[in-house]
C-alpha positions, 0 to 999 in steps of 0.5 A: 064312422058314427062311433068314431065321431062319438068318441071324438066328441067325448074327448073334446068335452073332457078337454073343455072341462079340464081347461075350465076347472081352476085349481092351484098349480101343483109343485113349484116353490112355496109362496113366501111373499106377503100380500102387497098393497097396490091401492088404498082409499082413502090414501095413507096420510090423507087429510080432510076426509071422512070415509064411510068405507075403506078399501084396500087392494092387494097384489094377490087374493087375501083372507082375514085372520080374526079381524075383530081382534087383530085390527086395532082402530084408534081413537075409539070407534064403535067396533060392533058396527064395523064390517070387515069383508075380504073378497078376492084381492080386496079388503073392504071396511064399512064403518057404519058410523060418523067419525069425529071432526079434526081427528087422526084415525089409525087402522093398524092391521097387525097380522090380520091380512094374509094371503089366501094360498099360504097365510103369509101376513101383510107386513107393517100394514097401517092406514092413517088419515085425518078428518081435519087439516093435520095429522096428529103425530105424538107418541107414547112408548114403554114396557109391560111386565107381569108380576106373577106370570102364569104358564104359557103366559103371552105378554102379547095378549096385553093391551095399553090404553089411553082415556081422555081425562074428561072421559066418564068411563075407565078401563073396566067400563069401556074400550080406550080412546087410544090403544096398542097391542104389546109385543112379545118382548113386552114393549108398546108404542101408541102413535098419532096421539092428539095433544091433551091430558090422559089416564093410562092403563094396561091389562091382559085382554084374555077375553078380547073385550078391549076392556079389563075384567077386574075379577079375572084379568091382570091389570095396572094403571098410572096414578098420575095424569099424563100430559102429552104435548110431546113424545113420551118414552119409558112408561112402565106398567106392572100387571097383576090380578086383584078383585076390586069388589069390596068385601061384603057380608051376603047372608048368615044362617043356621046350618044344622047345629052350627052357624054360617056366614057367607061372603062375596069373597074370602077375607085375608084378615079376620077379627071375631069378637065374642067372649065364648070364642076359643072356649066352646065356640070355634070357627073355620074359614072356607071358600067365601064363608066362615063357619062357627061351631059349638060343642053344645046348643045355646039357649039364646042368640049370641052376638059376634062382631066380625071385622073382615079385610080383603086382599085389596084393603077393603074392610067390613065391620058387622055385628051378627047374632048367631043361633046354635040350636038342637038339630036332628041333622047328621054331622059332616064326617071328619076329614084329614088332609096331610102335607104328605110327600114333602122332603126334609133335612133334619127338621120335619114339619108335618101339617094336618088340615081338618074340615072342622075344629079338633077337640081331642087327640088320642096320642097313643095311636099317633106316631112317626114310623121309620121301620117295621119296629121303630117309632117316634111317639107324637107328644103334646109338646111337639104338637100345636094348633096354628090358630087356637080360635080355629083348631083346624090345622095341626103342626108337628115339628120334629128334629130327625137326627142323622143317626137314624139311617132311614129315608122314609118316615110315615106319620100314622094315626089309627081310626078314632085318633081325632075327635072334632067339635061335633063328636065325629072321629076320623073313620079311616087310618092316616098314613102320610109319608115324608122323605129325608134327604141326605146331606151329600145330595144337597147344595150348600147355599144359594145366596146374594143380594137384592137391589133397587128395592127396600126391606122388608122382603118376602123371599120365595124359592120356587121349584121347576113347576113354580110351586113354593118350596121355601119362604123367608122373611127379611126384615132389614138389609138386602142380603139373602141365603137359602141353605141345604137345598135339594138338587134341582131347578129353582126360581127366586121371587122377591116381594117388596112387603111395603106395609110389613103385613107379611103378604103380597097386596094387590093394587087398589084402583079406587085408592090409586095404590099400586100393587106391591112389587114382585120380581125374580132373579134373572140370569144376566147372560141367559136372561132366564129365571131358572137356577140349577143347583147340584149336591155340594154346590155353592152359588153366591153373589147372585143379584136380584134387581127389582122391576121398576115401579109403575109410571115413568121410569125417569121418576123412579 
């Protein structure tokens, strides 16, 4: 009897424990319904309210998904003081700061509030209230484009922001007064704006700081002040990177027998003035540094005037005195980097890059081989230095006739073929392969015209990986043509070279100068950039339409 009572008691306890334990029900259809708001405090569209805390109650348990990033609050408040708390079915927002008078505040929750079970985001969740007697209702909308989109580029990471004209900050210093996230199509809309004058910016907020990093993040700005006293549509931004730090000479010093100038950034234009430059003194350009080389020590310091210009357009004009002294320091080894692996049809361009200026070449050991017994000697007349003041890049141009029935050509150079300015020879032999294409495998032509922009143009043909395959310069007109193309997938990029310096120039924020436009061929049916070509194909009448310039589209 006692044993039976014990067994009954144990069963009863197990039943009680089972009933007390809470768990999600097993089976049944998946919950696909988003959380729904059942109460807000303050209520949406409230007037004359200055809450210390905002409370939103939902019809089910919720959680937050990166609230600090995903919840957009306008106009600007100190978001570092705001505390977001999700408890059961309630979201609490402690503001911990005084709100401005007569101001409309917008809390756009985007997809930050999701249900606890399945992560379904609350739809179109927004809270609007005013600390004054009316709700500001002006809107600003438009689109954002990226000039040089990177792989896995997410336009929705971009932000558009407004700063009042009298604000002492800007997009690089502080978050904007009004802001909006860009959608996946590149469109944006700022709402509930107070009438006034503003400066407008857009940027890729990769680090979630709500301000632009001018060294690493693509950005754009509108040059003119926006007077917003009615709804504005069609504002265009074009994002591109461009370090806005002016170029500076940081230091210079003797390095062994040579002299090095260290900069804060790499220049795009270099002018160096010295009578001996190009005779027994040469230079190379490295990462943020200029190296001066000589073949023998100099008794006195030599003056070098350096005029350096960066990509944004800033320049530095400086006079330095370089010393070239005797040294026991062992010279750096000579290295060679060829452009091997390139394909060609008839005209072969070979490029050899060296880490130091080259002073002597043994042509007897430099040749192009295409079978075990046949070679093409490299003669001085088909070889040249790209820059005679640097002598660190050699170009070899050859025409390979169809009468040579071989596909692979190898540039060969034995050890000690090249001697640099410090007397060092290449220690290893060079073998660089190049593939000759057959005419029957090539597409005949890819041609068309450019609309919405004016020459000169830099026309670039990119392969499927986005790497540059060909580049043409169009000085006049709007017609383009690429002939004898290897089969594959391509993109065509156009740079509107407004100043004719044959390179793309980024924006200059201080000078309020926009970046030069860069745009692509877009297939009108698929809206895809990719163009497929096959052997014997001819694609003509392609139309490349320029992206609108930054600003109001109606002004273009």
